[in-house]
N, C-alpha and C positions, 0 to 999 in steps of 0.2 A: 430531628435526626444527630446524633454526633458527627463529632469530624472525622471518624474512622468512617472510610464507605468501607461500607459491607459489599464485595462484589463477586460474581458468580462467572462461571467460564460456560459457556455453550458452542459445544464442536468440541472434542480433544482431539483434532489433529494438528497438523504440522507447525499452524500459522498457530494456536494456543501455544505449542513445545515454544516458539521464538517469545509469545509474549508472557506467559506465567513467569519467568523469573524478573520480569519488570514489576509485576503485580502482586508478587508474591515480597519484592523487596523495596514498593514503595512505603516511605514511612506515613499516609495517609491512607493505607487499602488493606482492608483483612479479608483473605480467600475465604469465600466459608460454601460455598457449594459449585457442582459440575454438571453438566448435562453431557452424556453421549452413548450412544445404541450399543458400544461396544464394553461389555463387562470387564474386560482386563483392564481398560484404558479407567473406568469407574474407581473399582479398587486398588487402583494404583495412587488415582489423586488421594485418596481417603486414607491410604497410609501413609502420604506424604504431608496433607494439611490437616485430618481429620473432619473435614468439614462433611456435607451429605451430597450426594450426587442421585442423579435421574437418569429415566431413561430420553426425556425430550425437552425441551423448551418451557412448553406450557408446566409440566411439574417444576421447575425448577423455580420459573418465575411466579409459581404462585406461592412460594415460601416464603415467610415472614422473617427470616433470615439474611437476606438479602436486597439490596439498596440498588444496584446496578449490575447487570450485566454485558458482559464481552462477547459478542456474536461471533466465530468463524466455523457455521456450518458450512458443507458445499453452497456454490454462489446462486442455487435454484431456491434454498430455503431461506438465503437472509429475509426477503420483503415480509415474507409470512412468521418469522420470530421476531425481527422488529416490530412487528404490530401486535402479536402476540405481548411483547415485554411492556409497548405502552399500556396496553390495556388492562394490564397487572400493574401498574404504578411502579416500572423500573426505566429506570434511565439506562443508557446501552451505548457500547462502543460497537457499532459495525464494521468489520472490515471490506477489504475490496474485493469485487466490486461491489458498492452500493446495493446494486440489485440489475436486472437483464434488462428491463425495460424502466423508460420515466413513468408509465404508468404507476409502476412499482415504487418508486425512489417517492412518487407525489405521494401516495398511497402512505408511506413508512413517516412522511415527514410531517401529515395531515394526523396522522393518527398518536405523535407524538405531540403536537400543539393539541390535540383535542383533551390529552392527559395531563396537562403540566408537566413531563417528563423531559429531559435533556437526551436528543440524538446526534451523536458524534459518529462523521463519517473517516477511518478511522487509514487514511490512506498515509501508511509512516513516514514515504520518504518526503513529504511535502513537509514534515517535522524535522527532518535533518537537520544539526545545528546552523553547517555550512550554507545550508539551502536558506533557512530563515534568515541568516546576516546577509549575504546574499538580497536578499528580500529588502531589508530594513535599508541597506548600502545604495539600491538603488531608489527608491523613494525618498532618501535624504534629499533627491538633487543636485549633490555634489559635484557627480561624473555626468548629469547633462540628461537627456532625455532616454531610456532604455530604446533602441532600435531593434537588435535581432536579440535570437536564443539559437542555441544549437545543444540540442538532447542526442549523443548517443550511446547505445546500450548494446551492447552483446556479447552474451550468455549462452551457456549448455543448454537452457530451462526446457526443450523441446525432451531432451533424454536424459531428464530427472526422472524417476520412475512415478508413473500414471495412474492413477484407475481410469478405466476406461470414459467415464463424463467427462473427466479432464484432458480428454481431444476430442471430445464435442464440440461445437462452439454453440452450439442451440442450445446446451446447459450450461455455456459460459466457460469452456474449454478453448483452450489456444492464449496466446497475447493478447491479443484485443481487452479479453475482459482482467487478464492476470497482471500482465505485466507493463501495459500500453499506460495502462491508469494512473500507474505512478508516472510515467511522463509528462501525463498530461497536468495531473497536481500541482510538478513540480515548477511546469511552467506558468500555472495560472499563479503557482504562488510568486513567481516573478515579476509578471505581467503586469500594468499598470492600466490595464484597462482592458473589457470583457473579450471573449473572442469572437470574431465576425463570421469567417468561412475558414471551412478545412478543403484539403483534397491531399487524397490519400490513397496508395496504393498498396495490398497487402501480397503475401506469397505463402502459397503451400506446396513445399520443396520436397516434400516428404511422404512418397506414397502411401506408406504404412503409419504414418501419423496425419491423419486427411483433418488436421485444424493450421490456421495461421502463426505460420512460426517466424514470417518477416512483416515489416509493413515501412514503410517511407512516406511521411506527412508533408505539410505546408500548412502552416495557421497563419491566418492576420489576425489581426487584434482591433479595436475598435479606433486606438489612438495611431494608426499607422504603422506600427512594429508587427515583427512577423517573427516567425519561427519553425526550425526543422527539426525532425523529430525522425528516428530511426531506428527500429529496434529488430537483431537478428537474433532467435533462440536456436542457430543451430547447431551448436559447441563448435565452431573452426575459431573465429578469430575472438579475443577476450579483449573485448576494451576496458578492463583494467590494467592494460598495458597501458594505456593512456592515461591511469590514475596511477600510478607511482606503484604499482601493483599492489593494490590498499583492495581487499573484497568489499563487496557490500554492507557485511555487516560493521565494518573496521579491521578484519584481520590482515595479517600481511600472508602473500601470497608467496607458493611454488610458481615458480615462471616455465616449469617442465610438465605442465598439465594438460597441456592441448587434448581435445579432443576424448580425455579419458571418460566422462561420462557415455558420449555415445560408442565408448568399444564396451565398457561393461553393460550395457543394456541391450547390445547384438548378441549377449552369450544368455539372458535371460526371454524365459518365454510369459506370456502373456500374464498366466493364472500367478507366475513369481511374482511379474512388475506388480502385481496388485496389492501380494502380500509384502513388498518391498517399501510399496508406497504409505501402506498403513503404518509398517514399522516407523516409518521417519517421523512417526507424528510427536505427539507428550511425551516425556519420555526416555524419549530414545538419544543418543549421544549425537546426533545429527542435528537437533535443535536444541542443541545452545550453543550459546557463543562460544568459540574458538578463544584459548586460553593465549597466554601470551603478550606481546606487545600490541593496543588495540588502539585505532585511529577513530576519527567521527564517520560515522557509516554513509554512504553516496550510494547513487545510482547511474554509474555510466560516467560516459565524461558529457563535461556540462561547461556553458561559454555564454555570458551573457555580455553585450556589448553594447556602451551606451555613449554617446555623443564625445566623451570624454573618456573613455576608461574601458578596459575588458577585465569581467569579474568570472573568475572560476574557482571551486571547491578546491582546495589544498586538505592536504592529511589531516590537519588539525584545526583548520580553520576557514580563510579566503583569502586567497591572491589575489592583487589588482595589478593592472598593467596598465600604466597612466603617463603622462607627457613628460612627468618628470623621473622615471624610472619605475621597477617593480617592487611592493611590498605586500606583506603576509597579516591577515588579520587574524589574532588567535581567538575560535571559540573558548569556550569554557568546558574544563579537563572530559574525555569521551567517560561515561557511564555504563554499566550494563546496557544497550542498546539504548540510545539518548532518546532516540526518536519515538520509540515505545514509550517511556516515561515521559515524554512531553504530551504523547495521545493521552494518557492516565491524568498529565496536569492539568490539559484542559476540562478533563469530564470532572474532576474535583473542582476546580473552581467555577464551573458553570454551575454543580452540585449544592457545593457549600459557601461559596463567596457570592453569588448571583452574577460572574462574568457572562458576557454574553460570549457562546463558541462563536470562534469565526469558523470550521470544520463544521457545519450543522447539516442539517437535512437540506436545506435550500443550496450550499455551497455545492453538497456532495449531486446533488441533482445535476445542477451546471456541467458537471465535470463529468457524468454520468454521460448528457446531452452530447459533450464533443467527442466522446468515444462511441459512444451508436453511432455519428453523425461520420466520424471516421470508417466505420464500416461501412456505411450506407455511399457512403463517395468511393470507396475499393468495390464495393458491388456494383454501381452505376456511370462509373468513369466519368464523375463529375466532379466539381466543385459545390458545397453544399452549403448555404448559409447555416449560420447557427439561430438566427430568430424564426427561423421557418421549423426547425426542429422542436424549439422550445414551445413552439404555439402549438404542436401536432399532439 
C-alpha cells in the first residue's frame, strides 16, 4: 500500500457532507468512491471527485480502488456495512452510534480482528482539540485527581428536519443514539478510570415527535470520580450561550435565533420534512462549515474539576481555574473540522504507521454499553452497573 489512503464513502447523507471536506482536504487521503441509493447524490460525487459510485456498501467494498471506507449509513446499517467492509479487506471509520446493540458492536469488532483490518469508531467530539488537551492536562497529575465532570448540552436537535426512522428510538432515533453518545465519549476521554454505574432519566416531551429528546444522567467511575450529563434537544435554551456564543462546529453564532428551528418545522408537513432532511445531506450548503471567524469545535458546556483546578474548553484552547488565578492554554489553530481531521489521522496512523488506535472497536463497544445502560436505567428506574451490561 502507498502512503496515500484511498477512501470510499458509504452513505452520502448529512454526516458525509460534514466529513467529505476533511477527507478531500487531507494530505494523505484520496477520495476514490462513494455508495448511496440516491442517483443524484452519486452523480454529484462523480462530478466533484471523479470516483466510481455504487448503490450499496458491498459493491463499493469489492472495489480494488478502495483501501478504507467511511460508513455513514442509517444507524441500523452500521453493523452490516462494517462487517462487509472487514470481510472484503477494507479498513473503516464508522459514524456514531457504533451500532444499536452490544451484540452488533462485538460482531463488528470481531470481523475486523479476523480480517486484520482497522476499525475506528468516529465519535468526533472526543477528538475536539480542547477535549483532547483537557484529557492530557488531567492525566499529567498537575491538578491532582479528577473528581467531577459536568456536560450540559441544549440544542434544537429534535426540530431539525428528520426522516421517520430518526424519530423512532427502536431504529436508533432520538438523542440517546445520536447525541448523548458524544457526551459519553467526551466524558470517557477525560476520565481516568472505567465507568462503574449509571443512573438516568429521559424525557419524551413532544407527542408529535415520540422519541427521547431529553436526558439527565449521573455516572460513577471506578476511581470514585463522578459525571453529570444533561441533554435537551427541544430548541429552547441554547447552551452555546454559556460557550461564548460559539456553535458546535466552531462558528460564531447570532444571539437571536431562539426557537427558529421549531417555528420553521411547524410550517412543514411530514413529506416535506423528509425531503428537507434529504436535501441537508452531501452537497448542501447546510452540510458545509460556516465561513468567517472560526474557533475550535465543541459540544456544549463542559467542566472538569480536579483537586487543584477546574478546566473547561475555551474558544481556542483550554481555560484553567487554579489556586493562582485563571489561565488559558491555546490549541493548534483551527482547521476545517479539526476533530474530523483527527479521526482521519487516527485511521491513517493505524493503517500506514501501525499505531494502535485509541478509538477502536473495543473502545466503541464500551461507549455503547454506557449509552445502552442509560436507556435501560431510564426504562427501569434503577441504577445500572456497567459490569453487568458488558457481561450480557
